[in-house]
FIFI-170602 format. One record per residue (C-alpha): residue in one letter; x, y, z. Coordinates in steps of 0.05 Angstrom, whole numbers, padded with zeros to 5 digits, always signed. Layout:
AXYZ;...
REM end
This chain:
M-00001+00001-00001;I+00058+00049+00012;V+00094+00029-00043;A+00035+00045-00093;L+00021+00106-00050;I+00094+00134-00055;F+00082+00123-00136;S+00019+00139-00141;I+00037+00215-00114;L+00101+00211-00160;F+00060+00196-00217;S+00009+00242-00207;L+00053+00306-00193;A+00087+00282-00261;V+00018+00289-00303;G-00017+00334-00271;I+00036+00385-00281;I+00043+00375-00350;A-00030+00367-00362;A-00046+00437-00324;R+00018+00474-00360;N+00017+00459-00422;R-00053+00457-00477;R-00024+00400-00524;A-00010+00354-00467;E-00081+00368-00427;T-00119+00357-00499;V-00088+00280-00495;V-00074+00272-00413;I-00137+00286-00380;P-00189+00257-00430;L-00147+00191-00422;L-00137+00194-00348;D-00208+00196-00349;V-00212+00141-00393;L-00167+00096-00343;Q-00200+00122-00281;S-00255+00087-00311;I-00233+00017-00323;P-00252-00027-00260;I-00185-00045-00222;L-00206-00121-00244;G-00204-00103-00311;F-00132-00086-00313;F-00120-00151-00281;P-00105-00205-00329;F-00058-00163-00371;V-00023-00144-00308;I-00018-00216-00282;F+00015-00243-00340;A+00062-00185-00360;I+00087-00177-00293;S+00096-00246-00274;G+00118-00272-00337;I+00180-00216-00329;I+00192-00235-00259;P+00162-00304-00241;G+00153-00330-00168;Q+00123-00278-00115;A+00172-00226-00135;G+00130-00213-00194;Y+00065-00229-00156;S+00081-00179-00101;L+00092-00121-00151;A+00037-00141-00196;V-00010-00133-00127;V+00020-00063-00117;F+00012-00040-00190;L-00056-00068-00194;I-00067-00017-00125;F-00026+00040-00162;T-00080+00035-00219;S-00137+00053-00164;M-00103+00100-00127;S-00060+00150-00175;W-00128+00176-00216;N-00160+00219-00157;I-00080+00246-00134;A-00065+00264-00218;F-00136+00303-00215;G-00125+00337-00154;V-00061+00361-00181;Y-00079+00384-00246;E-00141+00424-00210;A-00089+00457-00159;V-00032+00477-00213;K-00094+00505-00258;S-00128+00546-00197;I-00056+00585-00184;P-00067+00657-00195;Q-00035+00679-00261;D+00001+00730-00213;Y+00052+00682-00183;I+00061+00655-00250;D+00084+00716-00284;L+00124+00729-00217;S+00157+00663-00234;F+00177+00682-00307;M+00196+00747-00286;S+00244+00726-00234;K+00272+00679-00294;S+00258+00627-00252;T+00285+00551-00285;T+00220+00504-00306;L+00256+00457-00244;Q+00257+00521-00197;R+00178+00532-00219;I+00163+00458-00205;T+00193+00462-00132;S+00170+00527-00111;L+00105+00535-00140;Y+00073+00480-00173;I+00083+00425-00116;P+00072+00469-00056;A+00010+00494-00090;S-00014+00419-00103;L-00001+00391-00031;S-00064+00410-00002;R-00101+00369-00062;I-00051+00308-00047;A-00060+00316+00026;Y-00138+00306+00016;N-00135+00252-00037;T-00091+00216-00011;Q-00132+00201+00038;T-00179+00181-00001;S-00126+00147-00047;W-00108+00101+00021;A-00185+00086+00031;V-00205+00062-00044;G-00130+00025-00044;L-00151-00009+00016;F-00228-00022-00013;Y-00190-00066-00067;L-00143-00098-00028;V-00181-00161-00023;S-00185-00162-00098;S-00111-00152-00107;E-00085-00201-00067;I-00129-00261-00096;I-00095-00279-00159;T-00110-00337-00189;E-00081-00373-00258;G-00146-00414-00288;A-00169-00463-00231;T-00101-00448-00183;R-00105-00400-00133;I-00035-00373-00121;P-00017-00349-00045;V+00008-00281-00038;R+00003-00254+00033;G-00038-00211+00059;I-00085-00184+00104;G-00147-00186+00049;V-00132-00251+00037;D-00134-00274+00108;I-00199-00238+00120;I-00239-00263+00058;T-00211-00338+00079;Y-00227-00329+00146;G-00306-00304+00124;L-00320-00359+00069;A-00293-00416+00124;K-00346-00378+00173;D-00292-00381+00226;Y-00324-00315+00254;T-00279-00303+00313;A-00218-00302+00263;Y-00247-00254+00222;F-00267-00208+00274;Y-00197-00204+00295;S-00168-00196+00232;I-00216-00141+00220;L-00206-00107+00283;L-00131-00117+00271;L-00140-00078+00209;V-00178-00019+00229;I-00121-00020+00288;A-00078-00006+00239;V-00108+00036+00205;I-00125+00092+00264;I-00051+00091+00266;W-00030+00104+00205;Q-00078+00154+00207;F-00050+00195+00259;V+00021+00182+00244;F+00013+00202+00171;L-00050+00215+00140;R-00085+00270+00183;E-00010+00307+00199;F+00006+00308+00124;S-00068+00338+00102;L-00063+00395+00160;W+00012+00408+00146;A-00005+00416+00077;E-00062+00467+00089;R-00008+00520+00101;Y+00007+00522+00023;K-00058+00551+00002;F-00066+00628-00033;V-00101+00686-00010;E-00139+00705-00072;E-00176+00678-00116;P-00151+00672-00195;R-00184+00740-00221;A-00203+00723-00289;V-00259+00664-00314;S-00211+00640-00365;R-00179+00625-00306;D-00221+00570-00279;P-00188+00507-00269;L-00235+00460-00320;M-00258+00507-00368;K-00204+00487-00424;L-00235+00415-00404;Y-00310+00437-00415;H-00296+00476-00483;W-00250+00410-00499;V-00309+00363-00492;N-00362+00412-00517;Q-00322+00424-00587;R-00312+00345-00595;S-00383+00322-00567;V-00431+00283-00604;S-00488+00328-00589;K-00445+00385-00617;L-00420+00343-00683;F-00487+00304-00692;L-00554+00347-00675;L-00538+00422-00676;R-00534+00467-00729;P-00465+00485-00751;A-00444+00553-00727;R-00428+00608-00784;G-00358+00591-00805;A-00362+00528-00795;T-00302+00472-00826;S-00327+00433-00885;L-00326+00374-00843;T-00381+00398-00791;A-00419+00414-00846;S-00421+00355-00880;V-00438+00323-00821;A-00485+00375-00802;R-00514+00356-00870;Y-00544+00291-00844;R-00556+00310-00771;R-00630+00297-00785;G-00621+00234-00808;L-00572+00212-00749;K-00620+00250-00700;Y-00674+00204-00716;A-00630+00143-00718;I-00596+00155-00650;L-00675+00168-00621;I-00691+00099-00652;L-00635+00064-00612;L-00656+00096-00559;A-00726+00072-00558;V-00699-00002-00575;F-00660+00009-00520;L-00718+00023-00471;V-00758-00031-00502;F-00699-00085-00481;E-00695-00048-00414;A-00774-00046-00400;A-00778-00115-00425;A-00719-00139-00377;A-00757-00105-00317;V-00825-00135-00337;D-00786-00193-00331;S-00750-00189-00273;A-00814-00166-00235;K-00846-00235-00257;A-00790-00265-00233;G-00799-00241-00157;F-00732-00193-00175;A-00691-00260-00164;G-00655-00237-00235;F-00663-00219-00300;N-00677-00283-00343;L-00634-00257-00403;S-00652-00321-00440;A-00726-00291-00455;L-00685-00232-00488;P-00686-00237-00564;S-00605-00244-00569;D-00537-00246-00533;E-00524-00170-00558;S-00592-00140-00527;A-00582-00178-00461;V-00513-00148-00446;L-00544-00083-00468;V-00606-00094-00424;A-00545-00112-00366;L-00509-00048-00384;A-00567-00009-00373;T-00577-00040-00311;S-00518-00030-00282;F-00513+00049-00299;V-00579+00058-00268;R-00553+00031-00207;I-00483+00073-00220;W-00528+00134-00218;Y-00582+00132-00165;V-00523+00110-00121;Y-00484+00171-00138;F-00545+00220-00125;I-00548+00189-00068;V-00478+00195-00045;I-00489+00276-00078;A-00541+00292-00019;V-00500+00262+00029;A-00434+00277+00017;V-00445+00346-00006;P-00473+00387+00050;L-00438+00335+00101;G-00370+00362+00068;I-00389+00433+00079;V-00417+00424+00147;I-00350+00388+00173;A-00302+00436+00131;L-00331+00500+00169;N-00336+00478+00237;E-00275+00471+00271;R-00285+00425+00326;L-00327+00391+00281;Y-00275+00377+00231;N-00224+00360+00289;S-00263+00304+00322;L-00302+00283+00261;V-00249+00263+00209;P-00206+00226+00244;V-00266+00168+00255;I-00290+00188+00176;E-00220+00172+00156;V-00218+00107+00192;I-00286+00087+00167;A-00263+00101+00089;S-00202+00053+00107;V-00243-00009+00122;P-00249-00036+00058;A-00326-00058+00036;P-00311-00116+00001;I-00279-00154+00065;L-00347-00141+00104;L-00393-00176+00053;P-00386-00242+00089;A-00414-00199+00149;L-00461-00153+00100;V-00494-00211+00055;P-00526-00248+00122;A-00550-00177+00148;T-00583-00156+00078;M-00629-00214+00075;I-00674-00178+00114;A-00690-00136+00047;G-00725-00200+00027;T-00713-00201-00050;Y-00683-00141-00059;A-00627-00160-00011;G-00584-00170-00077;E-00599-00100-00098;L-00582-00072-00024;T-00513-00100-00019;A-00494-00086-00086;A-00524-00004-00072;I-00482-00014-00001;V-00416-00028-00035;I-00418+00017-00089;F-00440+00084-00044;T-00377+00063+00001;G-00336+00057-00053;M-00358+00132-00080;I-00371+00169-00024;W-00304+00187+00008;Y-00284+00226-00073;V-00341+00268-00060;L-00329+00278+00011;F-00261+00289+00016;N-00253+00340-00040;V-00317+00375-00007;M-00276+00387+00051;A-00220+00403+00015;G-00250+00456-00026;I-00279+00499+00037;R-00221+00486+00074;T-00169+00521+00023;L-00213+00579+00026;P-00175+00642+00036;A-00196+00662+00104;E-00212+00736+00075;L-00279+00707+00050;F-00309+00686+00129;E-00285+00758+00138;L-00327+00791+00093;R-00389+00742+00103;A-00379+00769+00177;S-00372+00849+00161;L-00430+00848+00108;R-00469+00805+00153;V-00493+00757+00096;S-00543+00701+00118;T-00530+00627+00128;L-00576+00615+00063;Q-00536+00666+00020;A-00466+00636+00048;W-00489+00566+00022;R-00512+00594-00047;N-00460+00647-00062;I-00407+00626-00034;Y-00394+00556-00010;L-00431+00517-00064;P-00391+00561-00122;A-00330+00546-00078;I-00327+00467-00089;A-00355+00473-00157;T-00282+00445-00177;A-00265+00408-00123;F-00338+00366-00139;V-00319+00359-00209;T-00252+00335-00195;G-00291+00285-00144;S-00339+00257-00186;
REM end
């Protein structure tokens, strides 16, 4: 975990700074990171095991493979945090660094890295939690029917749970929680509090310096709706103009595909209802392709409704905790410990507990696991967005007697916008 975290921070500094300061690199790196972070860690699993064990055979190769898999779960959100932090540096500081004839290395060490420390610290807490979340999946390696013994607490916990040795299962989880608490107080919490000293006392002055404005512009210019469904603007390129000639036919084609998609989804829902929510009867659908389409739609619906629950919980909770110093000091260590307990190791205990939901037990279990995998990204980033606000804003609110409702609408919610996008 520690080795993977070190490599994640180094990787994130390199990639985040390059993407934030180089326009050409930004148009490639940010979409690429977004795609890579969307691939579940198990998607990397077969390739990583095959590649690394082929080069470094034996336990050393398997241990390195586990480190790499944990790295793939840790690195993306730290990289986005560095990117956001460097993009948020006030232009005055950038101009001053060039006026003082600083070298690129000096700007990196004296400006870009210090400006990124707060985001790195908060996202490190999330990365540690997510790394533990995937610890079990990473440490259990199989080749065909053969299970390869990789030593780790995740393997022990799941082994005891499946064997129904609940005494050993409980003590293993307790040991993990104690280790997490020690690690939080020795490093993660101290790092986050120390990093808060590196924050700017003013906001970027121009809208064009918004951290994600260029990314939004890049996506907008290349979106399907821009190319296929909207009329071309004056002076449009010949490519856009030629595509626009067929926009009506493409629009109807997309609508027809969407209608077919919804029909399959409705058929699956009806079939599931008849089966008492025991699972989709995919054999009743017209083809394997439609079955996969329905399964994809079902998974996406599940992800989205849990995501909205996460927003409803994490955004107000993160703002309230970050605004109250006493609440922050007392609750954050508890939240960090809870976040670091991986949900997969709780499955042996969680599945029987959710049986009270009857036919919805499977859905409830999936929702809980997804919720615990999502919420920490949003919560820690929201807290970081508030905690890095300049003190002048709070003094201004007090002097102008801004009400709580106005402060939430005009200060806090806008202030967390970029951090919320990064967390999402």
